[in-house]
C-alpha positions in Angstrom: 48.9 2.8 -9.1 48.9 0.5 -12.2 48.6 3.5 -14.5 51.6 5.2 -12.9 53.7 2.1 -13.2 52.7 1.6 -16.8 53.6 5.2 -17.6 57.0 4.8 -16.0 57.6 1.6 -18.0 56.7 3.4 -21.2 58.9 6.3 -20.4 61.7 4.0 -19.5 61.3 2.1 -22.7 61.3 5.2 -24.8 64.4 6.5 -23.1 66.1 3.2 -23.6 65.3 3.3 -27.4 66.6 6.9 -27.7 69.8 5.9 -25.9 70.2 2.9 -28.2 69.8 5.1 -31.3 72.3 7.6 -29.9 74.8 4.9 -29.3 74.1 3.4 -32.8 74.7 6.8 -34.5 78.1 7.1 -32.7 79.2 3.5 -33.8 81.5 2.8 -36.9 80.4 -0.2 -38.9 83.1 -2.8 -39.3 83.4 -4.9 -42.5 85.9 -7.5 -43.7 88.2 -5.7 -46.1 91.4 -6.2 -48.1 93.5 -4.3 -50.7 95.9 -5.2 -53.4 97.9 -3.0 -55.8 100.7 -3.3 -58.4 104.1 -2.0 -58.2 105.1 1.3 -60.0 104.5 1.0 -63.7 107.1 2.6 -65.9 106.7 3.2 -69.7 110.0 3.4 -71.5 110.7 3.2 -75.2 113.5 0.9 -76.5 116.2 2.1 -78.9 117.3 0.9 -82.3 121.1 1.4 -82.8 122.9 0.0 -85.8 126.7 0.1 -86.0 128.5 -0.7 -89.3 132.2 -1.6 -89.1 134.4 -2.5 -92.0 137.9 -3.6 -93.0 139.5 -4.4 -96.3 141.7 -7.4 -95.4 140.7 -10.7 -93.8 143.3 -10.3 -90.9 142.7 -6.6 -90.4 140.8 -4.9 -87.6 137.3 -3.7 -87.9 136.7 0.1 -87.6 133.4 1.9 -87.5 132.5 3.7 -90.8 130.3 6.6 -91.5 129.0 8.3 -94.6 132.2 10.3 -94.8 134.4 7.3 -94.9 135.3 5.8 -98.4 136.4 2.2 -98.1 138.1 2.3 -101.6 140.6 5.1 -101.9 139.8 7.6 -104.7 143.2 7.2 -106.2 142.9 3.5 -106.7 143.9 2.6 -110.3 141.8 -0.3 -111.6 143.0 -2.6 -114.4 141.9 -6.1 -115.6 142.2 -8.6 -112.9 142.3 -6.0 -110.1 140.3 -7.0 -107.0 139.1 -5.1 -103.9 137.6 -6.7 -100.8 135.3 -5.2 -98.2 134.4 -7.0 -95.0 131.4 -5.6 -93.2 130.4 -6.2 -89.6 126.9 -5.2 -88.4 126.2 -4.8 -84.7 122.9 -4.3 -83.0 123.9 -2.0 -80.1 120.3 -1.2 -79.3 117.7 -2.8 -77.0 115.3 -3.8 -79.9 115.6 -6.3 -82.6 115.6 -4.9 -86.2 115.4 -6.1 -89.7 117.9 -4.8 -92.2 119.2 -4.8 -95.8 122.7 -4.3 -97.0 123.2 -3.0 -100.5 125.6 -1.3 -102.8 124.0 2.0 -103.8 125.1 4.5 -106.4 125.9 8.0 -105.2 124.0 10.5 -107.3 126.2 12.5 -109.5 129.4 10.7 -108.4 130.0 8.7 -111.6 133.2 10.1 -113.2 133.3 11.4 -116.7 135.2 9.5 -119.4 138.6 10.7 -120.4 140.2 10.2 -123.8 141.4 6.6 -124.3 145.1 6.1 -124.7 144.4 3.8 -127.6 143.2 5.8 -130.6 142.0 2.6 -132.3 139.3 2.1 -129.7 136.6 4.7 -128.7 136.4 5.6 -125.1 133.5 3.9 -123.2 131.0 5.9 -121.2 131.8 6.1 -117.5 128.8 3.9 -116.7 130.3 1.1 -118.9 133.1 0.7 -116.4 130.7 -0.8 -113.9 129.8 -3.4 -116.6 133.3 -5.0 -116.4 133.5 -5.2 -112.6 132.0 -8.4 -111.1 130.6 -8.4 -107.6 130.9 -11.5 -105.3 129.6 -11.8 -101.8 129.0 -14.1 -98.8 127.0 -13.5 -95.6 130.0 -14.4 -93.5 133.7 -13.7 -93.4 135.6 -15.5 -96.1 139.4 -15.4 -96.6 139.9 -14.6 -100.3 143.5 -13.5 -100.0 144.5 -16.3 -102.4 142.0 -14.9 -105.0 139.8 -17.9 -104.4 136.2 -16.8 -104.8 134.6 -20.2 -104.7 133.2 -19.6 -101.2 131.3 -16.5 -102.5 128.3 -16.1 -104.7 128.5 -14.0 -107.9 125.7 -11.4 -108.0 126.5 -10.1 -111.4 128.4 -6.9 -112.5 128.6 -3.8 -110.5 126.2 -2.2 -113.0 123.7 -4.9 -112.4 123.9 -4.2 -108.6 123.7 -0.4 -109.0 120.7 -0.7 -111.4 118.9 -3.0 -108.9 119.1 -6.0 -111.2 120.9 -8.2 -108.6 119.7 -9.6 -105.3 120.2 -7.7 -102.1 123.4 -8.6 -100.4 121.9 -9.1 -97.0 118.3 -9.1 -96.0 117.8 -10.4 -92.5 117.0 -9.6 -88.8 119.3 -9.1 -85.9 118.5 -9.5 -82.3 119.6 -6.9 -79.7 123.3 -7.4 -79.0 123.9 -9.7 -82.0 126.3 -9.4 -84.9 126.3 -10.3 -88.6 129.0 -10.3 -91.2 129.5 -10.0 -95.0 132.3 -10.3 -97.5 132.1 -8.3 -100.7 134.6 -8.6 -103.5 134.8 -6.5 -106.6 136.9 -7.9 -109.5 137.6 -6.2 -112.8 137.1 -8.7 -115.7 140.3 -9.8 -117.4 138.4 -9.4 -120.7 138.1 -5.6 -120.3 139.9 -4.1 -123.2 141.6 -0.8 -123.9 138.3 1.0 -124.2 138.0 1.0 -120.4 141.3 2.9 -119.8 141.1 6.3 -118.3 137.6 6.0 -116.9 136.6 6.8 -113.3 134.1 5.1 -111.0 136.0 5.7 -107.8 133.6 6.6 -105.0 130.6 6.4 -107.2 128.9 3.9 -104.9 128.4 3.3 -101.2 127.8 0.3 -99.0 124.5 1.1 -97.4 122.7 -0.6 -94.5 119.2 0.4 -93.6 117.2 -1.0 -90.6 113.8 -0.8 -89.1 112.1 -2.5 -86.1 111.4 -6.2 -86.5 108.4 -8.2 -85.5 110.2 -9.8 -82.5 109.2 -8.1 -79.3 105.7 -8.9 -78.0 102.9 -6.7 -76.7 99.5 -7.7 -75.1 98.3 -9.2 -78.4 101.4 -10.7 -80.0 104.4 -9.8 -82.1 102.7 -8.5 -85.2 102.2 -4.8 -84.2 105.3 -3.7 -86.3 105.1 -6.3 -89.0 104.6 -3.6 -91.6 107.5 -1.4 -90.5 109.2 0.2 -93.5 112.8 0.9 -94.2 113.9 4.5 -94.3 114.2 5.9 -97.8 116.9 8.6 -97.2 
Protein backbone atom coordinates (compact mmCIF):
# COMPACT_ATOMS: atom_id res chain seq x y z
CA UNK A 1 0.00 0.00 0.00
CA UNK A 2 2.78 2.39 0.95
CA UNK A 3 4.77 1.47 -2.17
CA UNK A 4 1.77 2.16 -4.39
CA UNK A 5 1.23 5.52 -2.75
CA UNK A 6 4.93 6.40 -3.11
CA UNK A 7 4.88 5.39 -6.75
CA UNK A 8 1.88 7.61 -7.43
CA UNK A 9 3.54 10.52 -5.66
CA UNK A 10 6.69 10.12 -7.75
CA UNK A 11 4.71 9.89 -10.98
CA UNK A 12 2.68 12.90 -10.01
CA UNK A 13 5.82 14.88 -9.22
CA UNK A 14 7.43 13.95 -12.52
CA UNK A 15 4.32 14.91 -14.45
CA UNK A 16 4.20 18.19 -12.58
CA UNK A 17 7.86 18.93 -13.49
CA UNK A 18 7.23 18.07 -17.15
CA UNK A 19 4.22 20.33 -17.17
CA UNK A 20 6.24 23.14 -15.61
CA UNK A 21 9.00 22.79 -18.23
CA UNK A 22 6.38 22.77 -21.00
CA UNK A 23 4.83 25.94 -19.65
CA UNK A 24 8.29 27.55 -19.27
CA UNK A 25 9.19 26.78 -22.88
CA UNK A 26 6.05 28.54 -24.04
CA UNK A 27 6.71 31.66 -21.92
CA UNK A 28 8.31 34.91 -23.30
CA UNK A 29 10.84 36.52 -20.96
CA UNK A 30 10.02 40.12 -20.11
CA UNK A 31 12.84 42.64 -19.44
CA UNK A 32 12.80 46.38 -18.77
CA UNK A 33 13.69 48.02 -22.11
CA UNK A 34 13.92 51.48 -23.70
CA UNK A 35 14.97 53.02 -27.05
CA UNK A 36 16.27 56.38 -28.26
CA UNK A 37 17.21 57.54 -31.78
CA UNK A 38 18.19 60.76 -33.52
CA UNK A 39 16.22 62.57 -36.16
CA UNK A 40 17.08 62.19 -39.84
CA UNK A 41 20.69 63.29 -40.50
CA UNK A 42 21.20 65.21 -43.76
CA UNK A 43 24.62 65.94 -45.28
CA UNK A 44 24.56 69.05 -47.45
CA UNK A 45 27.46 71.10 -48.78
CA UNK A 46 27.46 74.88 -48.52
CA UNK A 47 28.10 77.17 -51.47
CA UNK A 48 30.59 79.95 -52.09
CA UNK A 49 29.15 82.70 -54.28
CA UNK A 50 31.02 85.97 -54.88
CA UNK A 51 29.35 88.85 -56.74
CA UNK A 52 31.35 91.85 -57.96
CA UNK A 53 29.45 95.04 -58.74
CA UNK A 54 30.97 98.31 -59.91
CA UNK A 55 30.24 101.89 -60.86
CA UNK A 56 32.41 104.79 -62.01
CA UNK A 57 30.74 107.68 -60.16
CA UNK A 58 30.02 108.13 -56.46
CA UNK A 59 26.30 108.78 -56.98
CA UNK A 60 25.91 106.14 -59.67
CA UNK A 61 24.25 102.76 -59.35
CA UNK A 62 26.13 99.53 -58.92
CA UNK A 63 25.84 96.95 -61.67
CA UNK A 64 27.24 93.44 -61.76
CA UNK A 65 30.40 93.04 -63.82
CA UNK A 66 31.89 90.03 -65.55
CA UNK A 67 35.16 89.33 -67.34
CA UNK A 68 33.60 90.71 -70.52
CA UNK A 69 32.83 94.13 -69.02
CA UNK A 70 35.51 96.84 -69.30
CA UNK A 71 35.01 99.57 -66.70
CA UNK A 72 37.21 102.03 -68.57
CA UNK A 73 36.10 102.56 -72.19
CA UNK A 74 38.74 101.62 -74.74
CA UNK A 75 38.35 104.98 -76.47
CA UNK A 76 39.28 106.95 -73.34
CA UNK A 77 41.98 109.52 -74.19
CA UNK A 78 44.31 110.03 -71.24
CA UNK A 79 46.31 113.19 -70.70
CA UNK A 80 48.21 114.70 -67.75
CA UNK A 81 45.84 115.30 -64.84
CA UNK A 82 43.14 112.96 -66.20
CA UNK A 83 41.55 110.74 -63.53
CA UNK A 84 39.30 107.68 -63.63
CA UNK A 85 37.42 106.28 -60.66
CA UNK A 86 36.13 102.77 -60.01
CA UNK A 87 33.89 101.88 -57.08
CA UNK A 88 33.70 98.17 -56.31
CA UNK A 89 31.07 96.36 -54.26
CA UNK A 90 31.72 92.78 -53.15
CA UNK A 91 28.78 90.67 -52.00
CA UNK A 92 28.88 87.23 -50.44
CA UNK A 93 25.73 85.66 -51.84
CA UNK A 94 26.66 82.19 -50.67
CA UNK A 95 26.09 80.29 -47.46
CA UNK A 96 29.78 80.07 -46.50
CA UNK A 97 32.23 82.73 -45.35
CA UNK A 98 35.20 83.31 -47.66
CA UNK A 99 38.51 85.10 -47.68
CA UNK A 100 39.34 87.18 -50.72
CA UNK A 101 41.83 89.49 -52.38
CA UNK A 102 41.13 92.36 -54.77
CA UNK A 103 43.91 93.29 -57.17
CA UNK A 104 44.63 95.05 -60.42
CA UNK A 105 46.00 92.45 -62.82
CA UNK A 106 47.60 92.89 -66.21
CA UNK A 107 45.87 91.16 -69.10
CA UNK A 108 48.45 89.11 -70.98
CA UNK A 109 49.16 90.57 -74.40
CA UNK A 110 46.82 93.51 -73.91
CA UNK A 111 49.41 96.25 -73.54
CA UNK A 112 49.16 98.48 -76.59
CA UNK A 113 52.06 99.20 -78.89
CA UNK A 114 53.61 102.64 -78.93
CA UNK A 115 52.75 104.93 -81.77
CA UNK A 116 54.92 107.68 -83.19
CA UNK A 117 55.07 110.70 -80.88
CA UNK A 118 53.63 113.90 -82.27
CA UNK A 119 56.68 115.73 -80.94
CA UNK A 120 59.74 114.87 -83.02
CA UNK A 121 62.04 116.32 -80.35
CA UNK A 122 61.10 113.59 -77.85
CA UNK A 123 61.41 109.86 -78.53
CA UNK A 124 58.27 107.76 -78.08
CA UNK A 125 58.17 105.86 -74.77
CA UNK A 126 57.50 102.12 -74.71
CA UNK A 127 53.88 101.23 -74.01
CA UNK A 128 54.81 99.84 -70.58
CA UNK A 129 56.13 103.28 -69.62
CA UNK A 130 52.65 104.75 -69.79
CA UNK A 131 51.78 102.83 -66.60
CA UNK A 132 54.72 104.55 -64.88
CA UNK A 133 52.99 107.94 -65.03
CA UNK A 134 49.58 106.80 -63.78
CA UNK A 135 49.22 106.88 -59.99
CA UNK A 136 46.89 104.48 -58.17
CA UNK A 137 44.93 105.49 -55.05
CA UNK A 138 42.52 103.35 -53.09
CA UNK A 139 40.38 103.06 -49.96
CA UNK A 140 38.53 100.08 -48.52
CA UNK A 141 35.29 102.03 -48.44
CA UNK A 142 33.31 104.38 -50.65
CA UNK A 143 34.93 107.82 -50.84
CA UNK A 144 33.51 110.77 -52.75
CA UNK A 145 36.39 112.07 -54.90
CA UNK A 146 34.27 114.10 -57.27
CA UNK A 147 36.16 117.24 -56.18
CA UNK A 148 39.52 115.61 -57.05
CA UNK A 149 40.28 115.37 -53.34
CA UNK A 150 42.25 112.17 -52.81
CA UNK A 151 43.23 112.78 -49.18
CA UNK A 152 40.85 110.07 -48.01
CA UNK A 153 42.65 107.49 -50.14
CA UNK A 154 46.01 105.79 -49.85
CA UNK A 155 48.51 106.03 -52.70
CA UNK A 156 49.75 102.56 -53.68
CA UNK A 157 52.28 103.75 -56.23
CA UNK A 158 52.11 103.85 -59.99
CA UNK A 159 50.03 101.53 -62.11
CA UNK A 160 53.25 99.86 -63.19
CA UNK A 161 54.11 99.17 -59.52
CA UNK A 162 50.70 97.54 -59.08
CA UNK A 163 50.87 95.48 -62.27
CA UNK A 164 54.39 94.31 -61.43
CA UNK A 165 53.31 93.22 -57.96
CA UNK A 166 55.41 95.86 -56.22
CA UNK A 167 52.45 97.43 -54.43
CA UNK A 168 50.24 96.06 -51.67
CA UNK A 169 47.05 94.15 -52.41
CA UNK A 170 44.07 96.48 -52.61
CA UNK A 171 41.88 94.36 -50.36
CA UNK A 172 42.76 91.21 -48.42
CA UNK A 173 40.05 90.24 -45.99
CA UNK A 174 37.22 87.81 -45.23
CA UNK A 175 33.51 88.22 -45.78
CA UNK A 176 30.72 86.47 -43.89
CA UNK A 177 27.75 84.95 -45.70
CA UNK A 178 25.38 87.75 -46.76
CA UNK A 179 27.91 90.52 -46.01
CA UNK A 180 29.23 93.26 -48.31
CA UNK A 181 32.54 95.11 -48.73
CA UNK A 182 33.46 98.21 -50.70
CA UNK A 183 36.52 99.75 -52.33
CA UNK A 184 37.34 102.99 -54.12
CA UNK A 185 40.08 102.93 -56.78
CA UNK A 186 41.31 106.07 -58.52
CA UNK A 187 43.81 106.25 -61.39
CA UNK A 188 45.40 109.64 -62.08
CA UNK A 189 47.85 110.51 -64.84
CA UNK A 190 50.72 112.54 -63.46
CA UNK A 191 50.81 116.18 -64.52
CA UNK A 192 54.56 115.83 -65.02
CA UNK A 193 54.11 113.35 -67.89
CA UNK A 194 55.64 114.96 -70.94
CA UNK A 195 55.14 114.72 -74.68
CA UNK A 196 56.94 111.38 -74.81
CA UNK A 197 53.77 109.75 -73.47
CA UNK A 198 51.52 110.96 -76.27
CA UNK A 199 50.01 108.44 -78.65
CA UNK A 200 50.47 105.44 -76.34
CA UNK A 201 47.85 102.90 -75.41
CA UNK A 202 47.16 101.02 -72.19
CA UNK A 203 43.34 100.96 -72.49
CA UNK A 204 42.02 97.59 -71.30
CA UNK A 205 45.47 96.27 -70.51
CA UNK A 206 44.45 95.48 -66.93
CA UNK A 207 41.51 94.08 -65.04
CA UNK A 208 40.07 94.46 -61.55
CA UNK A 209 40.21 90.91 -60.21
CA UNK A 210 38.72 89.43 -57.05
CA UNK A 211 39.54 85.86 -56.05
CA UNK A 212 38.03 84.03 -53.10
CA UNK A 213 38.30 80.76 -51.24
CA UNK A 214 36.72 79.32 -48.12
CA UNK A 215 37.68 80.93 -44.81
CA UNK A 216 38.35 79.34 -41.43
CA UNK A 217 35.03 80.47 -39.95
CA UNK A 218 32.59 77.56 -39.96
CA UNK A 219 33.17 74.91 -37.31
CA UNK A 220 33.24 71.13 -37.48
CA UNK A 221 33.60 68.56 -34.68
CA UNK A 222 37.17 69.67 -33.96
CA UNK A 223 37.16 73.42 -34.54
CA UNK A 224 37.46 75.99 -37.33
CA UNK A 225 40.93 75.10 -38.62
CA UNK A 226 40.02 72.44 -41.17
CA UNK A 227 40.26 74.90 -44.07
CA UNK A 228 42.91 77.25 -42.71
CA UNK A 229 45.21 76.26 -45.60
CA UNK A 230 42.67 76.83 -48.37
CA UNK A 231 44.40 78.43 -51.37
CA UNK A 232 43.16 81.03 -53.83
CA UNK A 233 42.47 79.94 -57.41
CA UNK A 234 45.28 80.70 -59.83
CA UNK A 235 43.25 81.07 -63.04
